[in-house]
C-alpha positions, 0 to 999 in steps of 0.5 A: 448496498447490503446483501451482495454475493461475492463469487463462492463466498456469500457474505451479507454486509450491511452499510457500516455506521458512521461511528465504525468509519470514524473509529477505524480512522482513529485506529489508523491515525494512531498506527501512523503517528505513534512511533512504537506502533508505526515501527511495526505497521510500516512494513505493510506500507513497504509491502504496498510500496514494493508491490507498486514497483513490481506492478509497474515493472511488469506493466511496462514490459520489464522482467521482475527479478525479485523483491526483498523486504527487510526487518528495518521496513526497507525494501528493494525491487529488482527488475531487468530491462532498459536502464533508462526510458519511460518504463524505468521512470514509471517503475521508479515513480510507482513506489511512493504513490502505490499505498495511496492508490491501494487506499483509493481502490479500497475506498471504491470497493468499500463503497460497493460493499465489496469488503470480502473481495477487497480482502481476497484481492489483497491475499492474491497480491501477497501470494504473487509477491511471495513467489518472487520474494528473495529473502526469508524475512520478506517471505515471513512478512508476506505469510504473516500479513497474508495469513491475517487477511485470509483468516479475517476473510474466512473466519470473521463475521461480516462486521469484523470484516468491515472494521478490518477493511476500513482500518486497512483502507484508512491506514493505506491512505494515512500511511502513504504520507509519512514515508514521504516526510521521512524521504525528505529527512533521508535526503537531507541527512543521508546518502542520495540513493532514494527513488527520488534521486534515481528519478532525478538521474533518469529524467533530469528533473530535480529530486526535490520536485519528485518529493513534492510530487509524491507529497501532493499525490499522497496528501491529495489521495488522503483528502479525497479518500477520507472525504469519500469514506466519511460522506 
């Protein structure tokens, strides 16, 4: 699987060793489970979450009005269109499952040794979000994350790119699960203003069912993606 030419960027990337795959998985586990690290790293998951809302809105014909990313790692995506119907349901449902889908896409690209392509795809998505972000902190967050990914893509050797790509992929798969657990606590002790509650109002399906669905998707994606990465 080595020796792949990726467009204008010619990078030879050998198949990674098992220790690299496992070591990057451990790094991602620590990033998700250590509260002090998660407090900062969670913003990357929020970016993927809001990108999912935005992509679903555009794919269902809604007009994207803007994205906001906040310092407390919350976010908001506003779209314009019918307030009910399949488009609005898909838009509301996309957020919590999007980090898992990003992780699975990363698994597929890593399996094809397309690490550089994966990193530049991430840069392209972040650049697109930068166009529609509507607050200064959100713009700063996108610039920092996008700059880091672009820097690795442009300047890092193939081995560093592979380590970065595997860490990011593991982190997306693992990091998708913890917000769902946090969602359960928020709904129990806080106001009922979550995506699950919005979906309950739109569909009549109880919010708890949506939380369970998010849980099944994220845990299932972690199991599948993790198995593909280590085998």
